[in-house]
N, C-alpha and C positions, 0 to 999 in steps of 0.2 A: 826286052820283053821278060817279065818275071817267070820264074820256073814254077809251074803248077805243082810239081812234086817236091818242092823245097822242104816242106815240113816232114814228109815221109823220109827223105834222105837224112835229115837231122835225127829223126827217131831211130833209124837203122844204125847210124854211127853211135848214138847214145846207148842203144841196146848192147852193142859190141863192147863199149867202154864198161858198162855195168857188168857184163858177163866176165870180163877180165879183171874186175874189181880194182880198177885203176883209181887212185886218189883223184878227187876232182880238182885239186890244185897242182896236178902233175906238170912239171916244166921241162923234164928231160927230153931233148929232141930225139934221142934214139928210141925212147918208149913211144913218143907221139908219132914217129914215122910210120908205125903200123897202121894208124888210123888215117893218116894222110894218104898212104898207098892204097888202103881200102877204098877211100873216097874216089881217088883218081881212077882206079881200075873199075870199080863198080858203077860209077856214074859217068865215066869217060869225060873227066874235067881236068883242068890244068892245076898246077901247084897252088896258085893263089886262091882259086875257088875251093880247093880241097882244104887248105888251111882255114879258110873262113867257115866252112861247114863244120869242121872238127871243133873250132872254137865255139861256134854256136851250140854244138852238141854238149860241150862241157858246161856252157852257161845254162842251157836247158836243164841239165841234171842238177846244177846248183840251185836253180830256182825251184825245181821239184822238191829238193831236200829242205828248202828254206821254210816251208810251211807258211804260216801267217806272218809274213814280213812285208812291211811297206817298202817297196823297192825305191820309191822316191826319197824316202827318209834314210834308208840304209843301203843305197846303191853302191857305195864304196866297197862293200863286202863282196860285190860281184864284179868289181872293176868297171862299173858303169859310170861312176863319177857324176851322178845327177846332183844338181844343186837347186 
């Protein structure tokens, strides 16, 4: 069953990322741990779900910053790999 609050969870994590001024291409596991822990404790979810939400939050922010980009044509910029 889909989570009806999924989008709001992503927005909450994205807001925290924005407030912390984290680069959207951050890969340091120690820096990302803060957001995984936030998701796990705030939403009472497991590790895998937390990682997924945090990744979606970063993607959400990247898409917001992209402006008028055709995702199907330039999906590789976002790790989407569309062809």
